[in-house]
Structures are given as C-alpha cells and as structure tokens.
Backbone as numpy.savetxt, mean C-alpha at the origin, in Angstrom:
# Nx Ny Nz CAx CAy CAz Cx Cy Cz
13.41 14.24 -11.95 14.01 13.80 -10.92 15.50 14.12 -10.46
15.71 14.81 -9.35 16.60 14.69 -8.79 18.00 13.77 -8.95
19.40 14.57 -9.54 20.27 13.53 -9.73 20.33 12.42 -8.61
20.34 12.85 -7.64 21.09 12.10 -6.56 19.79 11.58 -5.51
18.81 11.12 -6.07 17.82 10.45 -5.29 17.05 9.50 -5.71
17.13 8.32 -5.39 16.92 7.15 -5.85 15.56 6.98 -5.83
14.86 5.66 -6.82 13.20 5.84 -7.11 12.50 5.32 -5.43
13.80 4.46 -4.84 13.04 3.96 -3.99 12.58 4.78 -2.79
12.98 6.07 -2.74 12.70 7.58 -1.81 11.66 7.92 -2.00
11.18 7.91 -4.06 10.30 8.39 -4.12 9.09 7.48 -4.00
9.46 6.05 -4.18 8.79 5.33 -3.39 8.23 5.48 -1.99
8.87 5.49 -1.25 8.76 5.83 0.29 7.92 7.17 0.75
8.40 8.15 -0.47 7.29 9.52 -0.10 5.89 9.44 -0.87
6.19 8.29 -1.80 4.32 7.81 -2.31 3.49 7.71 -1.33
4.20 6.68 -0.43 3.34 5.50 0.36 3.14 6.43 1.40
4.06 7.55 1.98 3.75 8.30 2.97 2.50 9.01 2.78
2.58 9.48 1.53 1.44 10.39 1.04 -0.18 9.50 0.87
0.07 7.98 0.92 -1.09 7.51 0.28 -2.16 7.62 1.11
-1.63 7.27 2.81 -2.88 7.19 4.03 -3.75 8.82 3.34
-3.28 9.66 3.61 -4.07 11.10 3.74 -4.95 10.71 2.37
-4.13 10.95 1.25 -4.80 10.92 0.05 -6.20 9.85 -0.06
-6.35 8.79 0.37 -7.06 7.95 0.31 -8.12 8.82 0.97
-7.98 9.02 2.46 -9.14 9.49 3.34 -9.80 10.62 2.80
-9.35 11.56 2.31 -9.70 12.35 1.59 -10.81 12.01 0.36
-9.96 11.16 -0.39 -10.57 10.41 -1.42 -11.98 9.86 -0.74
-11.86 8.93 0.29 -12.95 7.97 0.59 -14.11 9.29 1.03
-13.51 10.26 1.86 -14.56 11.60 2.30 -15.32 12.19 1.10
-14.95 12.29 0.39 -15.04 12.77 -0.75 -16.19 11.80 -1.72
-15.54 11.03 -1.66 -16.82 9.83 -2.13 -18.03 9.28 -1.64
-18.20 10.04 -0.30 -19.01 9.90 0.55 -19.07 8.77 1.81
-17.85 7.67 1.89 -17.66 7.18 2.76 -17.04 7.30 4.03
-17.75 6.39 5.49 -17.73 7.05 6.82 -16.34 6.56 6.91
-15.87 7.32 7.78 -14.36 6.53 8.32 -14.60 4.93 8.59
-15.86 4.64 9.36 -16.18 3.32 9.53 -15.74 2.30 8.28
-16.30 2.73 7.04 -15.98 2.19 5.82 -15.03 2.10 5.58
-14.04 3.13 5.50 -12.72 3.43 5.08 -11.82 2.39 5.45
-11.83 2.44 6.89 -11.23 1.37 7.60 -11.47 0.01 7.35
-12.40 -0.67 7.29 -12.89 -1.64 6.84 -12.21 -2.01 5.24
-12.30 -0.83 4.30 -11.95 -1.21 2.82 -10.50 -1.54 3.28
-9.84 -0.58 4.47 -8.48 -0.41 4.21 -8.02 -2.06 4.50
-8.41 -2.17 5.66 -8.19 -3.34 6.68 -7.95 -4.82 5.46
-9.37 -4.95 4.80 -9.28 -5.89 3.76 -8.15 -5.90 2.35
-8.06 -4.28 2.33 -7.07 -4.43 1.15 -5.48 -4.69 1.82
-5.29 -4.29 2.95 -4.31 -4.64 3.39 -4.10 -6.11 3.50
-5.05 -6.96 4.32 -4.99 -8.28 4.44 -4.61 -9.52 2.93
-5.33 -8.46 2.33 -5.35 -9.08 0.63 -3.60 -8.98 0.04
-3.12 -7.93 0.16 -2.03 -7.27 0.07 -0.73 -8.28 0.85
-1.50 -8.77 1.80 -0.04 -8.78 3.01 0.09 -10.58 2.37
-1.34 -11.13 2.09 -1.34 -12.26 1.46 -0.64 -12.73 0.45
-0.89 -12.22 -0.60 0.12 -11.97 -1.86 1.30 -11.88 -1.77
1.78 -11.30 -0.56 3.28 -10.61 -0.53 3.30 -12.08 0.11
3.24 -12.65 1.11 3.72 -14.04 1.66 3.48 -15.28 0.56
2.62 -15.47 -0.37 2.61 -15.96 -1.29 3.90 -15.86 -2.03
4.20 -14.59 -2.57 5.34 -14.67 -3.98 6.45 -14.86 -2.55
6.61 -14.76 -1.51 7.70 -14.37 -0.63 8.16 -16.45 -0.45
7.24 -16.98 -0.24 7.07 -18.79 -0.32 7.47 -19.09 -1.69
6.96 -18.74 -2.67 7.36 -19.46 -3.58 8.70 -18.44 -3.97
8.81 -17.33 -3.91 10.56 -17.09 -4.08 11.16 -17.87 -3.25
11.39 -18.19 -2.11 12.18 -18.91 -1.21 12.50 -20.35 -1.77
11.04 -20.81 -1.76 11.32 -22.45 -2.65 12.15 -22.44 -3.55
11.88 -21.53 -5.12 12.47 -21.74 -6.16 13.65 -21.13 -6.20
14.43 -20.64 -4.93 15.76 -20.10 -4.70 16.25 -21.38 -3.87
16.04 -21.84 -2.89 16.34 -22.83 -2.27 16.54 -24.12 -2.69
C-alpha cells in the first residue's frame, strides 16, 4: 500500500473495476448480456434490501 492512500480509495477503485470484470467473467462463462443484467439486478436488489435493513436496525439501536 502507498503511505498516503486510504483503504477507502482502494475500495472505490475496486468498485470501479467490478462491472467490467463481471461482464468479462459472465461472457466467458457463456451468459448472454440479458442474463447478466438480470443477475446483476437481482444482486443489486438484495444488497440494497440488506443495506436498508442494516440501516434501520442501526438507527433503531442508536436512537
């Protein structure tokens, strides 16, 4: 790691790399673009739901 670079910057860079890497992996695995979009939409929905549940319980316990 570089001395003046925070972990958040590495996470942000990894987030920027994830979509192209996922498309390449999906294409290699034989999924069509339509399948890939459906899978990512489902994954995004699940992650956002989990985030909202976490946020709800965190606010409930803090407040």
